[in-house]
Predicted model as a PDB file, atoms N, CA, C, CB and O in Angstrom, pLDDT in the B-factor column:
MODEL        1                                                                  
ATOM      1  N   MET A   1      36.553  24.332 -75.773  1.00 68.00           N  
ATOM      2  CA  MET A   1      35.861  24.500 -74.393  1.00 68.00           C  
ATOM      3  C   MET A   1      34.686  25.033 -74.308  1.00 68.00           C  
ATOM      4  CB  MET A   1      36.525  25.217 -73.555  1.00 68.00           C  
ATOM      5  O   MET A   1      34.671  26.095 -73.686  1.00 68.00           O  
ATOM      6  N   SER A   2      33.677  24.663 -74.723  1.00 83.00           N  
ATOM      7  CA  SER A   2      32.336  25.645 -74.272  1.00 83.00           C  
ATOM      8  C   SER A   2      32.243  26.552 -73.279  1.00 83.00           C  
ATOM      9  CB  SER A   2      31.294  24.961 -73.898  1.00 83.00           C  
ATOM     10  O   SER A   2      33.228  26.372 -72.563  1.00 83.00           O  
ATOM     11  N   THR A   3      31.586  27.425 -72.859  1.00 84.00           N  
ATOM     12  CA  THR A   3      31.678  28.720 -71.815  1.00 84.00           C  
ATOM     13  C   THR A   3      31.160  27.595 -70.674  1.00 84.00           C  
ATOM     14  CB  THR A   3      30.464  30.440 -72.169  1.00 84.00           C  
ATOM     15  O   THR A   3      31.864  27.436 -69.677  1.00 84.00           O  
ATOM     16  N   TYR A   4      30.250  27.022 -70.790  1.00 82.00           N  
ATOM     17  CA  TYR A   4      29.446  26.000 -69.787  1.00 82.00           C  
ATOM     18  C   TYR A   4      30.549  24.606 -68.919  1.00 82.00           C  
ATOM     19  CB  TYR A   4      28.096  25.121 -70.997  1.00 82.00           C  
ATOM     20  O   TYR A   4      30.357  23.928 -67.910  1.00 82.00           O  
ATOM     21  N   ASN A   5      31.386  24.655 -69.654  1.00 92.00           N  
ATOM     22  CA  ASN A   5      32.590  23.418 -69.362  1.00 92.00           C  
ATOM     23  C   ASN A   5      33.183  24.094 -69.086  1.00 92.00           C  
ATOM     24  CB  ASN A   5      33.266  22.443 -70.247  1.00 92.00           C  
ATOM     25  O   ASN A   5      33.578  23.696 -67.990  1.00 92.00           O  
ATOM     26  N   TYR A   6      33.884  25.484 -69.398  1.00 91.00           N  
ATOM     27  CA  TYR A   6      34.853  26.137 -68.366  1.00 91.00           C  
ATOM     28  C   TYR A   6      34.831  26.739 -67.474  1.00 91.00           C  
ATOM     29  CB  TYR A   6      35.438  26.698 -68.610  1.00 91.00           C  
ATOM     30  O   TYR A   6      35.815  27.307 -66.998  1.00 91.00           O  
ATOM     31  N   ARG A   7      33.157  26.775 -66.811  1.00 93.00           N  
ATOM     32  CA  ARG A   7      32.195  27.953 -66.015  1.00 93.00           C  
ATOM     33  C   ARG A   7      32.433  26.553 -64.677  1.00 93.00           C  
ATOM     34  CB  ARG A   7      29.952  28.521 -66.908  1.00 93.00           C  
ATOM     35  O   ARG A   7      32.792  26.722 -63.512  1.00 93.00           O  
ATOM     36  N   GLU A   8      32.074  25.194 -65.389  1.00 94.00           N  
ATOM     37  CA  GLU A   8      32.342  24.150 -64.545  1.00 94.00           C  
ATOM     38  C   GLU A   8      33.631  23.383 -63.999  1.00 94.00           C  
ATOM     39  CB  GLU A   8      31.751  23.423 -65.026  1.00 94.00           C  
ATOM     40  O   GLU A   8      33.743  22.474 -63.178  1.00 94.00           O  
ATOM     41  N   VAL A   9      34.522  24.057 -64.727  1.00 94.00           N  
ATOM     42  CA  VAL A   9      36.073  23.663 -64.356  1.00 94.00           C  
ATOM     43  C   VAL A   9      36.079  24.949 -63.341  1.00 94.00           C  
ATOM     44  CB  VAL A   9      37.460  23.661 -65.857  1.00 94.00           C  
ATOM     45  O   VAL A   9      36.242  24.861 -62.124  1.00 94.00           O  
ATOM     46  N   LEU A  10      35.942  25.753 -63.829  1.00 94.00           N  
ATOM     47  CA  LEU A  10      36.194  26.768 -62.344  1.00 94.00           C  
ATOM     48  C   LEU A  10      35.505  26.722 -61.188  1.00 94.00           C  
ATOM     49  CB  LEU A  10      35.988  28.136 -62.526  1.00 94.00           C  
ATOM     50  O   LEU A  10      35.979  27.264 -60.190  1.00 94.00           O  
ATOM     51  N   ASN A  11      34.015  25.928 -61.137  1.00 95.00           N  
ATOM     52  CA  ASN A  11      33.477  26.353 -60.101  1.00 95.00           C  
ATOM     53  C   ASN A  11      34.091  24.522 -59.353  1.00 95.00           C  
ATOM     54  CB  ASN A  11      31.548  26.980 -60.339  1.00 95.00           C  
ATOM     55  O   ASN A  11      33.438  23.952 -58.478  1.00 95.00           O  
ATOM     56  N   GLN A  12      34.930  24.140 -59.739  1.00 95.00           N  
ATOM     57  CA  GLN A  12      35.658  22.532 -59.343  1.00 95.00           C  
ATOM     58  C   GLN A  12      36.768  23.216 -58.539  1.00 95.00           C  
ATOM     59  CB  GLN A  12      36.383  21.334 -60.883  1.00 95.00           C  
ATOM     60  O   GLN A  12      37.013  22.926 -57.368  1.00 95.00           O  
ATOM     61  N   ILE A  13      37.439  24.169 -59.268  1.00 96.00           N  
ATOM     62  CA  ILE A  13      38.853  24.531 -58.967  1.00 96.00           C  
ATOM     63  C   ILE A  13      38.326  25.222 -57.559  1.00 96.00           C  
ATOM     64  CB  ILE A  13      39.764  25.615 -60.239  1.00 96.00           C  
ATOM     65  O   ILE A  13      39.001  24.825 -56.610  1.00 96.00           O  
ATOM     66  N   GLN A  14      37.399  26.058 -57.227  1.00 96.00           N  
ATOM     67  CA  GLN A  14      36.933  26.680 -56.153  1.00 96.00           C  
ATOM     68  C   GLN A  14      36.702  26.176 -54.953  1.00 96.00           C  
ATOM     69  CB  GLN A  14      36.044  27.125 -56.412  1.00 96.00           C  
ATOM     70  O   GLN A  14      36.585  26.686 -53.839  1.00 96.00           O  
ATOM     71  N   HIS A  15      36.621  24.320 -55.644  1.00 96.00           N  
ATOM     72  CA  HIS A  15      36.534  24.367 -54.137  1.00 96.00           C  
ATOM     73  C   HIS A  15      37.608  23.200 -53.762  1.00 96.00           C  
ATOM     74  CB  HIS A  15      34.869  24.064 -53.514  1.00 96.00           C  
ATOM     75  O   HIS A  15      37.466  22.153 -53.129  1.00 96.00           O  
ATOM     76  N   LEU A  16      38.764  23.802 -54.415  1.00 96.00           N  
ATOM     77  CA  LEU A  16      40.038  22.790 -53.730  1.00 96.00           C  
ATOM     78  C   LEU A  16      40.474  23.937 -53.074  1.00 96.00           C  
ATOM     79  CB  LEU A  16      41.371  21.908 -54.805  1.00 96.00           C  
ATOM     80  O   LEU A  16      40.070  25.100 -53.087  1.00 96.00           O  
ATOM     81  N   THR A  17      41.859  23.071 -52.194  1.00 96.00           N  
ATOM     82  CA  THR A  17      42.069  23.991 -51.086  1.00 96.00           C  
ATOM     83  C   THR A  17      43.558  24.949 -51.773  1.00 96.00           C  
ATOM     84  CB  THR A  17      42.370  22.950 -49.404  1.00 96.00           C  
ATOM     85  O   THR A  17      44.071  24.764 -52.877  1.00 96.00           O  
ATOM     86  N   PRO A  18      43.963  25.913 -50.775  1.00 96.00           N  
ATOM     87  CA  PRO A  18      44.393  27.390 -51.908  1.00 96.00           C  
ATOM     88  C   PRO A  18      45.568  26.245 -52.446  1.00 96.00           C  
ATOM     89  CB  PRO A  18      45.220  29.489 -50.963  1.00 96.00           C  
ATOM     90  O   PRO A  18      45.838  26.196 -53.646  1.00 96.00           O  
ATOM     91  N   ASP A  19      46.429  25.076 -51.186  1.00 97.00           N  
ATOM     92  CA  ASP A  19      47.534  24.003 -51.548  1.00 97.00           C  
ATOM     93  C   ASP A  19      47.543  23.453 -52.583  1.00 97.00           C  
ATOM     94  CB  ASP A  19      47.624  23.025 -50.845  1.00 97.00           C  
ATOM     95  O   ASP A  19      48.636  23.039 -52.969  1.00 97.00           O  
ATOM     96  N   GLU A  20      46.255  23.213 -53.503  1.00 96.00           N  
ATOM     97  CA  GLU A  20      46.009  22.104 -54.829  1.00 96.00           C  
ATOM     98  C   GLU A  20      45.322  23.445 -55.756  1.00 96.00           C  
ATOM     99  CB  GLU A  20      44.603  20.350 -54.444  1.00 96.00           C  
ATOM    100  O   GLU A  20      44.863  23.071 -56.835  1.00 96.00           O  
ATOM    101  N   GLN A  21      45.222  24.606 -55.541  1.00 96.00           N  
ATOM    102  CA  GLN A  21      45.146  25.507 -56.356  1.00 96.00           C  
ATOM    103  C   GLN A  21      46.597  25.990 -56.632  1.00 96.00           C  
ATOM    104  CB  GLN A  21      44.233  26.458 -55.886  1.00 96.00           C  
ATOM    105  O   GLN A  21      46.979  26.608 -57.626  1.00 96.00           O  
ATOM    106  N   PHE A  22      47.025  25.757 -56.006  1.00 97.00           N  
ATOM    107  CA  PHE A  22      48.720  26.540 -56.198  1.00 97.00           C  
ATOM    108  C   PHE A  22      49.160  25.584 -56.746  1.00 97.00           C  
ATOM    109  CB  PHE A  22      49.803  27.008 -54.866  1.00 97.00           C  
ATOM    110  O   PHE A  22      49.671  25.835 -57.838  1.00 97.00           O  
ATOM    111  N   GLN A  23      49.183  23.961 -56.251  1.00 97.00           N  
ATOM    112  CA  GLN A  23      49.625  23.044 -57.531  1.00 97.00           C  
ATOM    113  C   GLN A  23      48.827  23.309 -58.767  1.00 97.00           C  
ATOM    114  CB  GLN A  23      49.448  21.466 -57.232  1.00 97.00           C  
ATOM    115  O   GLN A  23      49.401  23.888 -59.690  1.00 97.00           O  
ATOM    116  N   LEU A  24      47.756  23.008 -58.882  1.00 97.00           N  
ATOM    117  CA  LEU A  24      47.118  23.586 -60.191  1.00 97.00           C  
ATOM    118  C   LEU A  24      47.754  24.010 -60.907  1.00 97.00           C  
ATOM    119  CB  LEU A  24      46.329  24.437 -60.176  1.00 97.00           C  
ATOM    120  O   LEU A  24      48.142  23.331 -61.857  1.00 97.00           O  
ATOM    121  N   LEU A  25      48.179  25.497 -60.723  1.00 96.00           N  
ATOM    122  CA  LEU A  25      48.371  26.634 -61.303  1.00 96.00           C  
ATOM    123  C   LEU A  25      50.177  26.116 -62.066  1.00 96.00           C  
ATOM    124  CB  LEU A  25      48.184  28.086 -59.965  1.00 96.00           C  
ATOM    125  O   LEU A  25      50.668  26.232 -63.189  1.00 96.00           O  
ATOM    126  N   GLU A  26      50.613  25.617 -60.923  1.00 97.00           N  
ATOM    127  CA  GLU A  26      51.752  24.865 -60.961  1.00 97.00           C  
ATOM    128  C   GLU A  26      51.731  23.890 -62.489  1.00 97.00           C  
ATOM    129  CB  GLU A  26      51.763  23.951 -59.500  1.00 97.00           C  
ATOM    130  O   GLU A  26      52.337  24.123 -63.535  1.00 97.00           O  
ATOM    131  N   ASP A  27      51.072  23.079 -62.253  1.00 96.00           N  
ATOM    132  CA  ASP A  27      50.845  22.145 -63.309  1.00 96.00           C  
ATOM    133  C   ASP A  27      50.223  22.795 -64.881  1.00 96.00           C  
ATOM    134  CB  ASP A  27      49.796  21.089 -62.634  1.00 96.00           C  
ATOM    135  O   ASP A  27      50.925  22.581 -65.869  1.00 96.00           O  
ATOM    136  N   LEU A  28      49.400  23.286 -64.994  1.00 95.00           N  
ATOM    137  CA  LEU A  28      49.323  24.899 -65.847  1.00 95.00           C  
ATOM    138  C   LEU A  28      50.338  25.378 -66.462  1.00 95.00           C  
ATOM    139  CB  LEU A  28      49.069  26.089 -65.024  1.00 95.00           C  
ATOM    140  O   LEU A  28      50.599  25.227 -67.656  1.00 95.00           O  
ATOM    141  N   VAL A  29      50.871  25.898 -65.764  1.00 94.00           N  
ATOM    142  CA  VAL A  29      52.258  26.851 -66.208  1.00 94.00           C  
ATOM    143  C   VAL A  29      53.228  25.952 -67.266  1.00 94.00           C  
ATOM    144  CB  VAL A  29      53.341  27.273 -64.623  1.00 94.00           C  
ATOM    145  O   VAL A  29      53.623  26.141 -68.416  1.00 94.00           O  
ATOM    146  N   ALA A  30      53.353  25.179 -66.549  1.00 93.00           N  
ATOM    147  CA  ALA A  30      54.638  23.490 -67.202  1.00 93.00           C  
ATOM    148  C   ALA A  30      53.735  23.297 -68.481  1.00 93.00           C  
ATOM    149  CB  ALA A  30      54.671  21.333 -65.848  1.00 93.00           C  
ATOM    150  O   ALA A  30      54.158  23.479 -69.622  1.00 93.00           O  
ATOM    151  N   LEU A  31      52.383  22.890 -68.159  1.00 92.00           N  
ATOM    152  CA  LEU A  31      51.874  22.252 -69.281  1.00 92.00           C  
ATOM    153  C   LEU A  31      51.638  23.424 -70.970  1.00 92.00           C  
ATOM    154  CB  LEU A  31      50.317  21.601 -68.570  1.00 92.00           C  
ATOM    155  O   LEU A  31      51.750  23.066 -72.143  1.00 92.00           O  
ATOM    156  N   VAL A  32      51.367  24.532 -70.529  1.00 91.00           N  
ATOM    157  CA  VAL A  32      51.408  25.702 -71.344  1.00 91.00           C  
ATOM    158  C   VAL A  32      52.592  25.679 -72.288  1.00 91.00           C  
ATOM    159  CB  VAL A  32      51.445  26.918 -70.489  1.00 91.00           C  
ATOM    160  O   VAL A  32      52.737  25.620 -73.509  1.00 91.00           O  
ATOM    161  N   ARG A  33      53.633  25.774 -70.881  1.00 88.00           N  
ATOM    162  CA  ARG A  33      55.353  25.776 -71.326  1.00 88.00           C  
ATOM    163  C   ARG A  33      55.171  24.691 -72.507  1.00 88.00           C  
ATOM    164  CB  ARG A  33      56.711  25.133 -69.853  1.00 88.00           C  
ATOM    165  O   ARG A  33      54.781  24.817 -73.668  1.00 88.00           O  
ATOM    166  N   ARG A  34      55.497  23.855 -71.949  1.00 86.00           N  
ATOM    167  CA  ARG A  34      55.381  22.377 -72.844  1.00 86.00           C  
ATOM    168  C   ARG A  34      54.999  22.711 -74.270  1.00 86.00           C  
ATOM    169  CB  ARG A  34      54.120  21.254 -72.231  1.00 86.00           C  
ATOM    170  O   ARG A  34      55.862  22.857 -75.136  1.00 86.00           O  
ATOM    171  N   GLN A  35      53.622  22.838 -74.527  1.00 83.00           N  
ATOM    172  CA  GLN A  35      52.650  23.366 -75.846  1.00 83.00           C  
ATOM    173  C   GLN A  35      53.676  24.429 -76.315  1.00 83.00           C  
ATOM    174  CB  GLN A  35      50.869  24.146 -75.424  1.00 83.00           C  
ATOM    175  O   GLN A  35      54.366  24.229 -77.315  1.00 83.00           O  
ATOM    176  N   THR A  36      53.748  25.332 -75.727  1.00 81.00           N  
ATOM    177  CA  THR A  36      54.351  26.545 -76.793  1.00 81.00           C  
ATOM    178  C   THR A  36      56.390  26.118 -77.110  1.00 81.00           C  
ATOM    179  CB  THR A  36      54.079  28.621 -75.637  1.00 81.00           C  
ATOM    180  O   THR A  36      57.054  26.563 -78.046  1.00 81.00           O  
ATOM    181  N   ARG A  37      56.757  25.434 -76.298  1.00 75.00           N  
ATOM    182  CA  ARG A  37      58.137  24.810 -76.920  1.00 75.00           C  
ATOM    183  C   ARG A  37      58.119  24.021 -77.785  1.00 75.00           C  
ATOM    184  CB  ARG A  37      58.902  24.180 -76.163  1.00 75.00           C  
ATOM    185  O   ARG A  37      59.168  23.476 -78.128  1.00 75.00           O  
ATOM    186  N   THR A  38      57.103  23.775 -78.299  1.00 69.00           N  
ATOM    187  CA  THR A  38      57.250  22.392 -79.652  1.00 69.00           C  
ATOM    188  C   THR A  38      57.253  22.841 -80.795  1.00 69.00           C  
ATOM    189  CB  THR A  38      56.057  21.268 -79.843  1.00 69.00           C  
ATOM    190  O   THR A  38      56.908  22.074 -81.693  1.00 69.00           O  
ATOM    191  N   HIS A  39      57.658  24.279 -81.144  1.00 69.00           N  
ATOM    192  CA  HIS A  39      58.131  24.968 -81.910  1.00 69.00           C  
ATOM    193  C   HIS A  39      59.417  25.545 -81.981  1.00 69.00           C  
ATOM    194  CB  HIS A  39      57.476  25.602 -81.949  1.00 69.00           C  
ATOM    195  O   HIS A  39      59.978  26.284 -81.172  1.00 69.00           O  
ATOM    196  N   PRO A  40      59.846  25.052 -83.186  1.00 74.00           N  
ATOM    197  CA  PRO A  40      61.687  24.740 -83.008  1.00 74.00           C  
ATOM    198  C   PRO A  40      61.866  26.494 -82.916  1.00 74.00           C  
ATOM    199  CB  PRO A  40      62.834  23.695 -84.871  1.00 74.00           C  
ATOM    200  O   PRO A  40      61.080  27.329 -83.364  1.00 74.00           O  
ATOM    201  N   GLN A  41      63.194  26.741 -82.170  1.00 78.00           N  
ATOM    202  CA  GLN A  41      63.818  27.766 -82.040  1.00 78.00           C  
ATOM    203  C   GLN A  41      64.409  27.997 -83.072  1.00 78.00           C  
ATOM    204  CB  GLN A  41      64.487  27.803 -81.139  1.00 78.00           C  
ATOM    205  O   GLN A  41      64.824  26.966 -83.602  1.00 78.00           O  
ATOM    206  N   HIS A  42      64.736  29.317 -83.840  1.00 85.00           N  
ATOM    207  CA  HIS A  42      65.451  29.848 -84.928  1.00 85.00           C  
ATOM    208  C   HIS A  42      66.606  30.519 -83.994  1.00 85.00           C  
ATOM    209  CB  HIS A  42      64.518  30.909 -85.974  1.00 85.00           C  
ATOM    210  O   HIS A  42      66.495  30.698 -82.781  1.00 85.00           O  
ATOM    211  N   SER A  43      67.585  30.811 -84.687  1.00 89.00           N  
ATOM    212  CA  SER A  43      68.710  31.215 -84.634  1.00 89.00           C  
ATOM    213  C   SER A  43      69.095  32.056 -85.668  1.00 89.00           C  
ATOM    214  CB  SER A  43      69.411  30.300 -84.506  1.00 89.00           C  
ATOM    215  O   SER A  43      69.142  31.711 -86.849  1.00 89.00           O  
ATOM    216  N   ILE A  44      69.388  33.226 -85.213  1.00 91.00           N  
ATOM    217  CA  ILE A  44      69.973  34.793 -86.653  1.00 91.00           C  
ATOM    218  C   ILE A  44      70.697  34.250 -87.418  1.00 91.00           C  
ATOM    219  CB  ILE A  44      71.069  36.323 -86.210  1.00 91.00           C  
ATOM    220  O   ILE A  44      70.744  34.797 -88.520  1.00 91.00           O  
ATOM    221  N   MET A  45      71.418  33.205 -87.270  1.00 92.00           N  
ATOM    222  CA  MET A  45      72.195  32.804 -88.343  1.00 92.00           C  
ATOM    223  C   MET A  45      72.155  32.175 -89.508  1.00 92.00           C  
ATOM    224  CB  MET A  45      72.779  32.365 -88.029  1.00 92.00           C  
ATOM    225  O   MET A  45      73.032  31.909 -90.330  1.00 92.00           O  
ATOM    226  N   GLU A  46      70.176  31.823 -89.432  1.00 91.00           N  
ATOM    227  CA  GLU A  46      69.968  31.453 -89.958  1.00 91.00           C  
ATOM    228  C   GLU A  46      70.029  31.643 -91.457  1.00 91.00           C  
ATOM    229  CB  GLU A  46      69.436  31.340 -89.437  1.00 91.00           C  
ATOM    230  O   GLU A  46      69.960  30.829 -92.378  1.00 91.00           O  
ATOM    231  N   LEU A  47      70.179  32.960 -91.433  1.00 92.00           N  
ATOM    232  CA  LEU A  47      69.732  34.141 -92.220  1.00 92.00           C  
ATOM    233  C   LEU A  47      71.121  33.607 -92.829  1.00 92.00           C  
ATOM    234  CB  LEU A  47      69.390  35.897 -91.520  1.00 92.00           C  
ATOM    235  O   LEU A  47      70.985  32.581 -93.495  1.00 92.00           O  
ATOM    236  N   LYS A  48      72.068  33.966 -92.757  1.00 92.00           N  
ATOM    237  CA  LYS A  48      73.555  34.197 -93.508  1.00 92.00           C  
ATOM    238  C   LYS A  48      73.265  33.867 -94.399  1.00 92.00           C  
ATOM    239  CB  LYS A  48      74.820  33.608 -93.206  1.00 92.00           C  
ATOM    240  O   LYS A  48      72.594  32.864 -94.640  1.00 92.00           O  
ATOM    241  N   GLY A  49      73.857  34.907 -95.385  1.00 89.00           N  
ATOM    242  CA  GLY A  49      73.888  34.184 -96.867  1.00 89.00           C  
ATOM    243  C   GLY A  49      72.324  34.639 -97.809  1.00 89.00           C  
ATOM    244  O   GLY A  49      72.187  34.390 -99.007  1.00 89.00           O  
ATOM    245  N   LEU A  50      71.667  35.073 -97.273  1.00 90.00           N  
ATOM    246  CA  LEU A  50      70.203  35.286 -97.602  1.00 90.00           C  
ATOM    247  C   LEU A  50      70.059  36.801 -98.238  1.00 90.00           C  
ATOM    248  CB  LEU A  50      69.237  35.102 -96.170  1.00 90.00           C  
ATOM    249  O   LEU A  50      70.488  37.941 -98.057  1.00 90.00           O  
ATOM    250  N   GLY A  51      69.419  36.267 -98.865  1.00 88.00           N  
ATOM    251  CA  GLY A  51      70.040  37.766-100.634  1.00 88.00           C  
ATOM    252  C   GLY A  51      71.557  37.854-100.997  1.00 88.00           C  
ATOM    253  O   GLY A  51      71.376  38.448-102.060  1.00 88.00           O  
ATOM    254  N   LYS A  52      72.628  37.748-100.943  1.00 88.00           N  
ATOM    255  CA  LYS A  52      73.347  37.153-101.830  1.00 88.00           C  
ATOM    256  C   LYS A  52      73.468  37.295-102.333  1.00 88.00           C  
ATOM    257  CB  LYS A  52      73.441  36.590-102.164  1.00 88.00           C  
ATOM    258  O   LYS A  52      74.445  37.975-102.648  1.00 88.00           O  
ATOM    259  N   ASP A  53      72.542  36.790-103.169  1.00 90.00           N  
ATOM    260  CA  ASP A  53      72.392  36.799-105.372  1.00 90.00           C  
ATOM    261  C   ASP A  53      72.350  38.826-105.731  1.00 90.00           C  
ATOM    262  CB  ASP A  53      69.730  35.685-106.251  1.00 90.00           C  
ATOM    263  O   ASP A  53      72.788  39.420-106.716  1.00 90.00           O  
ATOM    264  N   VAL A  54      71.705  39.346-104.587  1.00 89.00           N  
ATOM    265  CA  VAL A  54      71.151  40.248-104.700  1.00 89.00           C  
ATOM    266  C   VAL A  54      72.461  41.251-105.131  1.00 89.00           C  
ATOM    267  CB  VAL A  54      70.290  40.443-103.519  1.00 89.00           C  
ATOM    268  O   VAL A  54      72.527  41.868-106.194  1.00 89.00           O  
ATOM    269  N   TRP A  55      73.338  41.261-104.205  1.00 87.00           N  
ATOM    270  CA  TRP A  55      74.529  42.093-103.938  1.00 87.00           C  
ATOM    271  C   TRP A  55      75.499  41.554-105.361  1.00 87.00           C  
ATOM    272  CB  TRP A  55      75.288  41.718-102.172  1.00 87.00           C  
ATOM    273  O   TRP A  55      76.074  42.155-106.268  1.00 87.00           O  
ATOM    274  N   SER A  56      75.364  40.466-105.086  1.00 89.00           N  
ATOM    275  CA  SER A  56      76.411  39.895-106.391  1.00 89.00           C  
ATOM    276  C   SER A  56      76.866  40.853-107.823  1.00 89.00           C  
ATOM    277  CB  SER A  56      75.554  38.526-107.093  1.00 89.00           C  
ATOM    278  O   SER A  56      76.355  41.132-108.908  1.00 89.00           O  
ATOM    279  N   GLY A  57      77.903  41.091-107.225  1.00 91.00           N  
ATOM    280  CA  GLY A  57      79.093  42.144-108.542  1.00 91.00           C  
ATOM    281  C   GLY A  57      79.023  43.591-107.427  1.00 91.00           C  
ATOM    282  O   GLY A  57      79.831  44.378-107.920  1.00 91.00           O  
ATOM    283  N   ILE A  58      78.605  44.030-106.572  1.00 92.00           N  
ATOM    284  CA  ILE A  58      78.536  45.044-106.178  1.00 92.00           C  
ATOM    285  C   ILE A  58      79.412  45.091-105.020  1.00 92.00           C  
ATOM    286  CB  ILE A  58      77.350  45.347-106.060  1.00 92.00           C  
ATOM    287  O   ILE A  58      79.418  44.479-103.951  1.00 92.00           O  
ATOM    288  N   ASP A  59      80.027  45.841-105.447  1.00 92.00           N  
ATOM    289  CA  ASP A  59      81.277  46.622-104.515  1.00 92.00           C  
ATOM    290  C   ASP A  59      80.388  47.561-103.042  1.00 92.00           C  
ATOM    291  CB  ASP A  59      82.307  48.113-105.872  1.00 92.00           C  
ATOM    292  O   ASP A  59      79.655  48.543-103.165  1.00 92.00           O  
ATOM    293  N   ALA A  60      80.681  47.026-102.059  1.00 90.00           N  
ATOM    294  CA  ALA A  60      80.131  47.209-100.889  1.00 90.00           C  
ATOM    295  C   ALA A  60      80.553  48.999-100.291  1.00 90.00           C  
ATOM    296  CB  ALA A  60      80.748  45.866 -99.929  1.00 90.00           C  
ATOM    297  O   ALA A  60      79.853  50.010-100.235  1.00 90.00           O  
ATOM    298  N   GLN A  61      81.712  48.793 -99.999  1.00 94.00           N  
ATOM    299  CA  GLN A  61      82.326  50.330-100.204  1.00 94.00           C  
ATOM    300  C   GLN A  61      81.849  51.599-100.963  1.00 94.00           C  
ATOM    301  CB  GLN A  61      83.460  50.189-100.791  1.00 94.00           C  
ATOM    302  O   GLN A  61      81.451  52.623-100.408  1.00 94.00           O  
ATOM    303  N   GLU A  62      81.956  51.365-102.558  1.00 93.00           N  
ATOM    304  CA  GLU A  62      81.228  52.301-103.595  1.00 93.00           C  
ATOM    305  C   GLU A  62      79.860  52.185-103.214  1.00 93.00           C  
ATOM    306  CB  GLU A  62      81.417  51.907-105.186  1.00 93.00           C  
ATOM    307  O   GLU A  62      79.133  53.178-103.222  1.00 93.00           O  
ATOM    308  N   TYR A  63      79.501  51.212-102.927  1.00 92.00           N  
ATOM    309  CA  TYR A  63      77.481  51.579-102.571  1.00 92.00           C  
ATOM    310  C   TYR A  63      77.195  52.405-101.391  1.00 92.00           C  
ATOM    311  CB  TYR A  63      76.407  50.013-102.096  1.00 92.00           C  
ATOM    312  O   TYR A  63      76.255  53.183-101.558  1.00 92.00           O  
ATOM    313  N   VAL A  64      77.769  52.435-100.230  1.00 93.00           N  
ATOM    314  CA  VAL A  64      78.132  53.362 -99.011  1.00 93.00           C  
ATOM    315  C   VAL A  64      78.412  54.565 -99.351  1.00 93.00           C  
ATOM    316  CB  VAL A  64      79.227  52.967 -98.238  1.00 93.00           C  
ATOM    317  O   VAL A  64      77.953  55.590 -98.846  1.00 93.00           O  
ATOM    318  N   ASN A  65      79.436  54.442-100.518  1.00 92.00           N  
ATOM    319  CA  ASN A  65      79.677  56.123-100.856  1.00 92.00           C  
ATOM    320  C   ASN A  65      78.806  56.602-101.224  1.00 92.00           C  
ATOM    321  CB  ASN A  65      80.552  56.596-101.771  1.00 92.00           C  
ATOM    322  O   ASN A  65      78.126  57.359-100.531  1.00 92.00           O  
ATOM    323  N   GLN A  66      78.512  56.262-102.627  1.00 91.00           N  
ATOM    324  CA  GLN A  66      77.016  56.916-103.358  1.00 91.00           C  
ATOM    325  C   GLN A  66      75.714  57.014-102.241  1.00 91.00           C  
ATOM    326  CB  GLN A  66      76.402  55.707-104.788  1.00 91.00           C  
ATOM    327  O   GLN A  66      74.872  57.912-102.259  1.00 91.00           O  
ATOM    328  N   GLU A  67      75.749  55.913-101.301  1.00 92.00           N  
ATOM    329  CA  GLU A  67      74.422  55.977-100.606  1.00 92.00           C  
ATOM    330  C   GLU A  67      74.722  57.908 -99.634  1.00 92.00           C  
ATOM    331  CB  GLU A  67      74.252  54.096 -99.233  1.00 92.00           C  
ATOM    332  O   GLU A  67      73.883  58.802 -99.522  1.00 92.00           O  
ATOM    333  N   ARG A  68      76.091  57.907 -99.162  1.00 92.00           N  
ATOM    334  CA  ARG A  68      76.243  59.069 -97.980  1.00 92.00           C  
ATOM    335  C   ARG A  68      76.329  59.995 -99.360  1.00 92.00           C  
ATOM    336  CB  ARG A  68      77.854  59.047 -96.586  1.00 92.00           C  
ATOM    337  O   ARG A  68      75.456  60.863 -99.323  1.00 92.00           O  
ATOM    338  N   GLU A  69      76.921  60.037-100.242  1.00 90.00           N  
ATOM    339  CA  GLU A  69      76.547  61.371-101.469  1.00 90.00           C  
ATOM    340  C   GLU A  69      75.251  61.674-101.492  1.00 90.00           C  
ATOM    341  CB  GLU A  69      76.837  61.043-103.095  1.00 90.00           C  
ATOM    342  O   GLU A  69      74.763  62.795-101.351  1.00 90.00           O  
ATOM    343  N   SER A  70      74.765  60.786-101.650  1.00 91.00           N  
ATOM    344  CA  SER A  70      72.717  60.998-101.907  1.00 91.00           C  
ATOM    345  C   SER A  70      71.947  61.598-100.468  1.00 91.00           C  
ATOM    346  CB  SER A  70      71.702  58.962-102.211  1.00 91.00           C  
ATOM    347  O   SER A  70      71.114  62.486-100.652  1.00 91.00           O  
ATOM    348  N   TRP A  71      72.174  61.186 -99.189  1.00 90.00           N  
ATOM    349  CA  TRP A  71      71.937  62.142 -98.486  1.00 90.00           C  
ATOM    350  C   TRP A  71      72.302  63.637 -98.060  1.00 90.00           C  
ATOM    351  CB  TRP A  71      71.979  61.668 -97.908  1.00 90.00           C  
ATOM    352  O   TRP A  71      71.477  64.441 -97.624  1.00 90.00           O  
ATOM    353  N   SER A  72      73.380  63.838 -98.211  1.00 79.00           N  
ATOM    354  CA  SER A  72      74.318  65.295 -98.263  1.00 79.00           C  
ATOM    355  C   SER A  72      73.562  65.959 -99.951  1.00 79.00           C  
ATOM    356  CB  SER A  72      76.673  64.817 -98.385  1.00 79.00           C  
ATOM    357  O   SER A  72      73.814  67.122-100.266  1.00 79.00           O  
ATOM    358  N   GLY A  73      72.600  64.999-100.957  1.00 68.00           N  
ATOM    359  CA  GLY A  73      72.787  65.889-101.739  1.00 68.00           C  
ATOM    360  C   GLY A  73      73.519  66.106-102.780  1.00 68.00           C  
ATOM    361  O   GLY A  73      73.087  66.710-103.761  1.00 68.00           O  
ATOM    362  N   LEU A  74      75.195  65.453-102.656  1.00 59.00           N  
ATOM    363  CA  LEU A  74      76.151  65.871-103.520  1.00 59.00           C  
ATOM    364  C   LEU A  74      75.679  65.019-104.919  1.00 59.00           C  
ATOM    365  CB  LEU A  74      77.719  65.550-102.894  1.00 59.00           C  
ATOM    366  O   LEU A  74      76.231  65.411-105.947  1.00 59.00           O  
ATOM    367  N   ASN A  75      74.843  64.048-105.043  1.00 52.00           N  
ATOM    368  CA  ASN A  75      74.552  63.164-106.297  1.00 52.00           C  
ATOM    369  C   ASN A  75      73.663  63.440-106.926  1.00 52.00           C  
ATOM    370  CB  ASN A  75      74.341  61.970-106.165  1.00 52.00           C  
ATOM    371  O   ASN A  75      73.386  62.778-107.927  1.00 52.00           O  
TER     372      ASN A  75                                                      
ENDMDL                                                                          
END                                                                             
């Protein structure tokens, strides 16, 4: 939308009654919400199993133990 069109719409809105302006605001909010909800919602559960091949064959407790040892300089 060009600046001219925007200003023309804004000018028209200023001629509405306060009740009509509030109704317009409500309608605009509903419109924007519908447009932004078109993107599918994702769940953290979609990440389940991601990277499991990287950890294949690695003992989790042993890995944690090695990391802890490296923090204290014992490794």
